[in-house]
N, C-alpha and C positions, 0 to 999 in steps of 0.2 A: 498290440499297438505300441510302437516305440516313439515316445514323445521326448524331445531333448530341449532343455532350456539352456541357452548359450549366452555367456557374458564375455565381453571383451573389455578388460579393465585397463586403466592407464598404467598401472605398475603391478608387479607381482605381489607386493605387500598389501594391495587392496583386495577386498572381497566385495561381492555384489549382493547387497541385501535384497534387492528386488527379486532375483531369481530364486533365492532361498525362501523368501516369503511366499512366492507363488507355489513353489514345490511343496512346502509344508501345509499350505492351505488346501491344495488339491489332495494331498495324501490323507488329510483328516476326513475327506469326503470320498475316499476309496479310489482316487485316481493317481496312478504312479507316473512320475516324470523324473528323468535323470538330468543332471547338471554337468555342463562342460564350461570351465573357466579358462580364458586365455588372456593375453595382453597384447596391446598394440605394438609392443616391441618384439614379438615373436615373428619368425618367418611365416609368410602366408602358406607356404607349402606344408609347414608343420601343422598348421590349423586345418588345412584342407584334408590332410591325411587323417588327423584325429576325428574330424566329423564324418569322413567317408567310412572309416572303420566302424563307427557306431551305427551307420545306416539308419538314421531316424526316418520315420514316416512323416512326422511333424517336427519342424524346427522353429523355435521361438527365440528371437534375438532381442536383447535389451540395448537400446540406442541412446547415446548421450552426446554431448557436444565434443567430447574428446575422441569418440570412436566412429562417428557417423560415416565419414569418407572411407575409413578402413572397412567398415561393415558393408557399405554399398559395393565396394570393390570385390571383397571376398565372397559375398553372397551370389554375385553373378557367376562366379566360378563354381560355387557349390551347386547352383542350379544345373550347370553343365554336367557335373559328375554324378549328381543325384536328381535326375529329372522328374522322378515320381514323388519327391519330397515336397510337402506343402510348407512354405516358409512364411511365418508371421513375425511382425516386429511390434515393439512397444517402447515406451519411454518418452521423456520430455522432448527429445530432438525430432520426433516424428508425430507427436500428438497434435501439434498446432498447425501443421500444414499437411495433414494426412493425404488429402486428395492429390496435391502436387507431388508428394512423395511417391504415391502409387503410379502416377503418370510417368515419372522418370525411371521407376524401378519395376519393370514388368515381371521380375522374378518373385515379387512379394504377392501373397494372396490377400493380405490385408493388414490393418493397423489396429492394435488394441489401444484405445485412448483413455487417459485418466488412470485411476486406480485399477490395478490389474488382477487382483486376487479372484474376484467373482467372475470377471470376464474370462480369465484363463480357465477357471474351473468349468464354466459352461462350454467353452470352446473345446477343451480336452474331452469333456463328456460327449460332445457332438461326434468327435472322431472315434471315441471308444464305441459308441452305439450304432453308428451308421453301418449299413450292410453292403452298400455299393457306392462307387464313386459318383459324386454329385457335382454338376457343373455350377449350380447356383450358389454354393457356399453357405455358410451358417448365418444368413442375413437376419435371422430371427433373434440373434443374440444382441443384447444391448451393449453399447460402448465400443462399437466397431466401425471402421471405415473399410469396406471390402469390395471385392469384385463380384458382380452378380449378372450373369447373362450378358457379358461384354460391357457392362456399365459399372461405374464406381458409385457405391451407395453408402450413405451414412445412417447408421441405426440410432435410435434414441439414446441419449446419454444415460449413464447408470447413476443411481443415487449414491451418495458417499457412504462409506462403510462405518459401522460401529467399530471402534478400535478394539473392543473386547472380543470381537469375532476373529481377529487375527490369530494365527497360530505361531507360537514361538519357533523361530526357524533354526535354532541351534541344538545340536545333540552331541555328536562325536567331535570334540574340539581338536582332535588330531588332524582333521581336515583343514583346520585353520592355523596350523603351526606357522609361526613367523609372519602372520598376517594381522592387519588391523581389523577389529571386530566393530561392525556398525549396528546401532540399535535405535529404535524409535519408541518414544513414549507418547508422542502426539503427532498429529498431522495438521497441515494448514498453517496460516500465519495471520496475526491480527493487524499487520501493517500493510502499507500499499506502496512500497518502494518501486519506483517506475522502471528500474532496470532488472527486476527480479520476477521470475515466474511464480514464486510463491504468493505474490500479491494478487494473482488472478483468483486463487481459491481462498476465499475468506472464511471457509467453513472449518474453523478451528475446533478440534476435538481431542480428547485425551483418553489414554488407556487407563483402566482402573488401577489404583495404586497397589492393591493387593496382588494383582498380576505382575505389575512392574517390579515390585520388591522381590517377589519370588524369582523372577527372571534375573534380576541383578545378583541375587544370592548364588544362582548357578554360575555366573561369571566369577564371583568371588571364590566359590568352592573350587573352580577349575584353575584359579590363579592366572586368569587371562591378563597379559601384560597391559593392554590398553583397550578400552571400550569408547568408541566415539558416538555420542548421541547425535542423530541427524535432525532432531527437532529444530525448526527454523529459529525460534526465539524461546529457548528453554525456560526462561524465568518469567514468561508473560503471565503465568498464573502462580502467584506466590505460594499458595498452599501446596501445590504440586511439586514445585521446586524444593521447598523446605523439607517436605517429607522424604524426597529422594536423597537430598544432600545429608540429611540427618541419618538416614539409613546407612549410606556408604561410609559416613564417618564412624558410626557406632559398630559397623561390621567390617571395618578395614582389615584386609589381610596382609598389609604391608608391602604388597606387590602391585596390585591392579591400579592403573591410572584411568580416570574418567575425563573425557573431553566434552565441553559444553559450549555451544554458541549462544551468547546472551546479549541482552540490551543492558549495558552498564547503568544507564540512567534510570532503569527500573529497580535496581537493587536497593533494598531497604536496609536500615541499620541492623535489623534483626538477621537478615541474610548475610550481611558482611561479618557480623559477629560469629555466626555459625561457620562461615568459610574460614575465619581466622583460627578456629579451633581444630582444624583438620591437620592430618599429617602432611608435612611438606612433600609435595609431589603427588598427593592423592588426586587432585583435580587440576585441570588447566582450563582457562577461559579464553574464548575467542570473541573479540568485540569489534563489530563493524562500525568504525567512525566514518569512513568514506570521504568526508570533507569537513573542514571547519568553516567554510564559506557559508554564511547564513542564507544568502540568496540561492545558492546551489542546493542546500538542504531542503529549502522550501520547494524548489522546482522539482526535485526528485521525490517529493511526497514523503519525506521522512519527518518524524516528529521527535527530534532529539535536541538536546542541549549539550554542546561540547563542554561547557563549564561543569555541568552535572557529571558528564562522563569522566572528565579529568579528576574531579573530586572523588568519584567512586574508585577509579583506578588507583589513586594514591592511597586511599583507605585500605584497599585490598593489599597493596604493596607493603603496608606497615606490618602485616602479618608475616611477611618473608617466607611464605609457604606455597604460593600459587604462581604458576607460569601463566603470564598474560600475553596474548597475541592480538595486536591491534591492526586493523585493515584500513587502507586508503585506496580510493579508486581514481585514477587519472582519466581525463576525457569527459567528465560530467559537464552538464550545461552551466554556463557562467563561471567556469573555473579555467582561467588562463594559466600560463606558466608561472607567473609571479604569485597568483593566488594559490596554486598548488604548492609552491615553495613555502608559503606561510602555513598551509595546512600541514605539510610535512614537519616544519619546525615545531609547531604546537604539539603534534602527536609525539614526535621524537623526544621532546623535553620530558615526557612522562616515563621514558626509559623502560618500555615494555621488554619482555624477553625476546619478542619478535615483532617487527614492523613489516607487514606485508604490503608492498606497493604493487597494486594490480592495475589493470587497464580495462576500461569499460568494454563489455561484451554486449552487443545489441542482439538480444535473443528474440526469436520469433515468438509472438504471442504477448510480449511485454509492452507496456505503455511507451517505453523508450523507443521501441521499434516503430510505433505509430508516429512518434514525434521526431524521428530521425531527420526528415527533410526540413522541418521547421528549425531544428538546431544546426542545420548544415553538417550533420553528422555523417561522415563517410566512413564506411567500415569494410572489413574484408568480406569478399564474396563467399568464401568457404569458412567453415568453422575454424577457429572459435569466434568468428564475426567480430573481431577486435577493432576498436576505433582506430582510424587512420588520421582523421582531422575533424575539427568542428568549427563553428563560428568563432570560437575563443582560443583554439589551440591548433597550431600548424603541424604538419607531419614532421617537419624538422624538430619541433619541440617534443613531439612524441618520441622521436629517436633519442633526443637528449635524455628524456626521462627513462627510456629503456636502459641507457647506460647507467644512470643513477640507481635504477632498480637492481641491476646486476651487482653493483658495488655494495649496496645495502645488504643484498643476499649473502655475498661472500664475506664481507668484513664486519657486519653487525649481526645478522640473523644466525650465522654459523656459531656464534658464541666463542670463537677461537681467537679473537683479537681484542678482547674486552679492554685491557689496560692500554694497549697500543693505540687503539682508535680513540679512546677517551683523551689521551695525551695529544693526539694529532688534532683533535677538535679545537684545541687552544690556539692552533696556528691559523685558524680561519675565523671569519666573522660569524659563521653559523655552520651547523653540521651539514646542511644541504650543500653548501658551497664546497665542503670537503669531498663529499661523494661525487659532486659534479666535476671537481678538479681531477679526482682519481679516474673517473670515466673518460675524461678528455685525454689523460695520460695513456690509459690503456688503448684508446683509439689511435692516438698518434704513434704509439710504439708497435701497433699491430698485434696487441695482446688479446683483443676482443675475440670471442668465439673459440678460444682455445681452452681445453680442459686442463688447467694448471694443478699441480700438486699443492698441498698446503704450504710446504717449504718454499715453493716457487712464489706463492702469493706474498709471503714475507719478503722474499728477495726483491719483488717488484715494489713493495712499499719502501724498502731501503733505497732502491734506485730512484724512486720518486723523491724521497726526502733529500737525497744527495744532489739531485739535479734541479729541483724546483723550490726547495725551502731552505731557509737559513735556520737549520735545526741542529740540536745536539744529537748527532747520529749515534754517539756512544751510548747515550741514555736510551735512545729508541732501540738499539740492538739488545739492550738488557730487558726492556719491556717485552720485546718480541720473544726473547728466550724464556722469560717468565711465563708468558701466555702459552708457549709451546709445551713447557713442562707441566703447566697446570692441567693440561688436557691429556698428555701422553708421555709415557716413559720412553723417551726416544732411544733407539738402539744406536743411532749415529748422530753425533752432535752436528748442528748446522755450521756452515762455513764461517759465519760471523761470530760464533761463540768464542769467548776467551778461553785460554788454556787453563785447565784445572790441575795440571801436573804439580804446581807448587803446593796444592792443598791435599795431595793424595794421602800422605801419612796421617794428617789430622782427620780426614774423612774416614779412613780405615779405623782409626782409634775410636771415633764416635760409634761406629757400628759394632766394634768389639765390646765396648762398654754396654751398648744396648742388648747385646747377646747375653752378657752376664747378668745385667740388671735392667730388664726392659721397662722403660718408663714411657717414652714417646712412641715406642713400637711394641706396646704390650700385645697388640693383635697378632704379632709375629713370633710370639713366644714359642720356642722349640726350633726355630730356624737358626742356622748358622749365619754369622756376619756376612759372609760372601753371598749368601742367598738373599738376605734382606737388602743388600746393596743393589741387587738386580731387580728386586720387586718394588723398591721405592727409589726415590732420587733425592740427593742432597747437593744443592748447587750454591756456590758462593757468589753472591751478587755484589756489585760495587756501588749500588744505589739502594736506598731503603724502599724498594718497590712494595713489599708486603705492608710496610707501615704507611705507604701512600705519601712519602716525603721524598723530594729530590735532593737528598743529601748524600754526600760521598762517604765511603767507609768500607767496612767488610761486613756483609749481611748474609750469613748462611741461612738457607731456607730448605726445610724438609718437605717433600711432596709424598703424601701417603695415598696410593691409588686404590686401596681397599675401602677407603672412606671418601665419598664424593658428595658434593652439594647437589641435591636432587633437582634444583632449578637450573644451574649452570653446568653441571656435570664436572666442575673443577674438582681436582683432588683436594683432600684436606691438606692444609698447609700450616706450618708453624716455624717460627724463628728459633734458632739455636745458637749457642756460643761454643765454638769449637775449642776455645782456650781453657775456660774455667768451669765448664759445666753449668754456667748461668745463662739464662735466656736473655734475649734482647731487652726485655722489660725488667731485668734484674731480679727475677724470682729465683728461688733455689731450684736447682736442676731436678731434684727428686720430688719437688712439689709442682713441677711444670704442668700447666694445663694445655691440652691441645687447642690450637686456635684455628678455626675454620674461617675462610674468607670466601 
């Protein structure tokens, strides 16, 4: 019996934890299933060819908000080329309206609802053991909505699983090269956020710590680049979170990064102290703020205090070692355009490494879906069911916020314009107004919807400053050049950069001296000067950008790309004096300390 578990991911770098969990659980009980992973960006012919060549007798497909239309479309064609194959689906996008799904998708035998490990095992066992084709289908299996004698029937729900019965789904990590690894140490959520499907299942349970720690050690031994915990609120149980954080701190391999979604207002001083003791870059935290409007927070059934969140975020920031990602959602009840502007400003003032501006998605099965009519919430018919307008925000406002979202993603979240954007903020009453003005400029110039290069993004900023702002464009050109070289050792200088020819001899002399007596470039010992000139970069600025002062002069800065800030990915930087061998702070050259920013 050939059983194939199929995943259609949003991007190549993603892996599908669900199909691997189902496969490993079934294998533990003697049932073999194969896996085929694709992405929504692949040509459908390529996927059809791949599935056809495997010729599964049973095909099980994982369905989510990002792939449901793609899956529905391609499965209809798979039914045509493999008419004898039984096709089953599962996942959150089909679990909450399974009957309606089967009505519109005649190619599907049925839907696996809820947790799938035991349901899939029993379904696969049914196919393995049956001796002849049956028209009735496996209607005795719990957790299904399926066809039986021309009718659609729903079988009894399945009890939730003991997390310790799950089988660790990872083995040969070569299969996951260049992919993000997902891991769960708990299921369920203690909160009742109205827009989230996790609020439906209140049955929170945890995997035993001895199992979790053994599995984390596997990732550490394999030097996996990143492990993303999919636990809905990782720190809702302090003892669980503390044990895991302590373990990864004490067994840090210097490579692996762990991502956690947390409730910042639940973090205790003990947890914050533990986090502060970690290697920079060991963990990153995602924090859902969603809104700072208190009436909105109450209406969506969240129990959070923005003051407490802000206090915690600032305490974590003091450690200088953790990437923090904060989320906002536009389109929530009682949040109009001006209210969202205030929410944005309050969260932006915390200066997280990333600020994700998302839009409400009205998910089937959620309380928000039930309340949509009362809120005047109009949303897209097809996935991702994103809000179009509400009683408080118009579609025109949504479009304006879409523009702001793009500008925040490009100029803030990319981390490539840190100094430039910070200086630009001073030209506006608040940061939101800056991104709003940039979005309007992009729209007026026809720049929206175009995949611009990074250099082009800088050129557009300069164009904006020259046309719309009374700004010192010479200063901004240098800020932009600094931001560029902080991230990348450019092979070609941008068009607005000043000519470095007058400094050529002094730059060469600096590198020759470092070759003979390496101090700032001790990591490059053994390389010739011409080699280190290519591997690093020395730029002479005419403003003290490294020092953070807008004073004119001659300020050479060395960028060392072998050493980077783990949070910003900026190269290590230090100021040098090309004339006397004395740095900008007046220290002796051979006593110079490298200075990171």
